[in-house]
N, C-alpha and C positions, 0 to 999 in steps of 0.2 A: 414728817411723821414719824413716830416711835418703828424702830424695824419690825420688832414682835407684832408689834399692832398691824404693820403694812403685811404680813407674810399672816397674820390671823384673817386678815379682811379679804387677800386674793386668793386663798388655797383651800383645803379641806383641814388644813392644821388646827389646832386649838391654839390657845397664845401658850397655853403651857408647853405643847410640841414645839411651837414656833422656837420658844426662848432656848429648846434645848437643840433643835438643828443650829441655831446660831452658834451655842455654847462651843457644839461639837466642830463648829468649823468649816461647816457646809455652805455656807452663805458667801455670796461676795457683792460688793458694792463697785463698781468697776471693776480694777484688777486687784482689789485689796478684800481680804478675806475680814471679816467683820465678827466680833466674838463676842460683842455686846448687845444684849438684846435692846437696850434703850437707846440705841445709837441713831441720831437723826438723818433721815435719808428723803431727797425728793424724788417721788418715784415716776414724775414727768421729765425730770431732768437727766436723772441719773438712772444707769442700768443694774438692775439687781439680779444676781445669779442666784439659783437654789439648787442644790446638787449637780451642778452645770447646765441645768435649764433657765436659759434667759425668763423672767416672771414678767408677765403682760400686764399693764396696770389697766383695770378699769375701774373709774370710781364707785360705779353702780352698777347692778347686774340685774337683768330683765329675762326673767323665763316664761316660757308658753308652757304649760303642763296640759296633758288631758287627764283630767282626775276621774278615776274609777268609783265606783261604789264604795263605801265602807270606811274612806278615810276624812278625817275632819278637816276643817280649814283653821287651822292654829299651828302656831309653832312647836307646841309642845303639850302632850297630855300623859297623866299617870296609865290609863286603860285603855283609850283608843289609837289608833296608828292617823298619823296626821300627813297631810300632803308633803311636809318636808321630808318624811321618811322615804318618798320615790326619788327625791333628786341625787343623781349619780355623784358618787367623790369628786369626780372633777369639775361638776359645776355649782357643788354645795360652798357656802363659804357665810360666816359668821354675821348676822343681821337680817338674812333671809326672813319675808313674810309674806303670808298670802295677800296681796291686794283685794280685798272683798272675799266674801263667803259662799261657800257652796254646803247646803245640807249633806249629810254623811252618805245619804241616798241619791244626793244629786250628781250626775256627770258632765264630763265636757272641760270647757276652758277655764283655767285657772292662771291670774298672771301671780308669779312670785317675784318679788323684788327688794331689794334693800334700801330704797329710795324712797323715802316718807311722802317728800312733796310730791311727788308724782304720784303717789299711791293716793295721796287727799284729791289732787286734781281729777284722777281718773273717777274716783268715789263719789264725789260731791255733785249733787243733782244740778246744780247752778251751772256746773259744765256742760250739760245733756250731752254724756258720752254714752252711749246707749249699749246695753248688754241684750244679745237677743238669745231667746230660748225657744227649744223646741218640746210642748207638754205633750203626752199621752194622756188621754182624757178616759175616767172609767165608761161614761157615757155618752152618746152622741151629740156631739158639737149642734147648737141650735143657733139661728141667727138673734134671738134673744139675749143668750149667753154672751156671744160675742157685743153684743151691744152695750152690754152693761161692764164688761172689760174694758171696753173702748171709753167709754163714758169716765171712768175713775169709779172705784168702789169704797164705801165706809164698810169698814169691819166691824163684826159683834163689838169689839173693846171699844168702838169710836177711831180706831186707825183710818185716816183717811187716805187712798192710792191716788197717785196722779194717772190721768187716763194713759193707756198703752195702746200703742199699735200694735193690733191681732189679725191673724188672717187664718182662716182655716187651710190645713193641709190636706186633711182627709176628713172623713167621718169623726175619728177619734184623736185627730192631731192638730194642735195650733200652733203657730209661730209666734211668738211676743218680742216687742222691744219694750224695753224697761230702762229710765234714768235714773231711777232710784232702786235701792236693796234692801226694803223693809224684811222684817225678822217673817221666814215662811211665805214671802210675798205672792209668788206664784201661785202657790196651793192655795194658799187663803182667798185670793181674789177668786178662784175658780169656785171653790166652795161656796163663798157668798153668792156666786153667780148659780149656784144649783147643781154644779159640777166636782168631778175630784180628779186629782192629778194623781196618775199612777205609776208614772215614769218622768222625770225632769233632765233636759240635756241643755248645757249652754254652748251655743255653739259659735259665737263672736263677741268680740269686744270691741266697741266701735266699728270702725270699718275693716276690723282685721278679723278674717274669720281663724276658728280653729285648723291648725294644719290636718290635713285628710292621713297623711302618712304615719301622724303619733299615735301607737297603739295605746290604747287604756296604760295608763300608769309610766309613759314616757313624757320627756319633756325635752326640750331646747332652747338655745338662746334666741330671744327676738333678733329677727334681721334688721338691720338700720331702718329700710324704708318701713317696716312695721312700725318701728319705735316711733319714728318722724310721725307716721299719720295719727299714731296716739297721744303724742306728746303736741301735734299740733290740733288737735280734736279738743285738747283737755284745758285750752288755754282762753 
């Protein structure tokens, strides 16, 4: 791998900044200072040091974010804040993107990664990785409403939503588990069943719950056991 590409992928440095750091003589491979940004390096067998700090190589990054309202699930936008704006510099790297989307007014668990294969497996309905939500409803829940959602719903535009596992938590709250993520799906399903979602929060992906210690806007790396659970479930 090119040295500047390695620094760009493993730090919060841009490729341009990485090239300058290398040219300034702040990067060593083993005991040798390297000033050529295009130098080839094997990060799995060679020790790379940046300004005296050894680089810990991770091929991919997996983050759990507690998304607050007002942020869109995108990598960049000219007018709105994105979920990537919430990632602190020490966890940021080029190529990060949200594995799945939440509406701007929906809160909770968003997975951020730079692993495209993993994201595809997590999102594909055929792998049956459930996403769990808590929906707050405008009207009291009825058994008829719940049964419609459980049975699968055809929306006004002809979109067919798969049956969802749903249970009432209170008169105005329901927990749903979905294996697909169509546009505004939870809101549209309840609307088709005669109710209206006034607040929506994703609380789990697969069998991994949102860490209750994460305040809105905070994120952390997935623990090894959490990543193992998700990767095993998505195969």
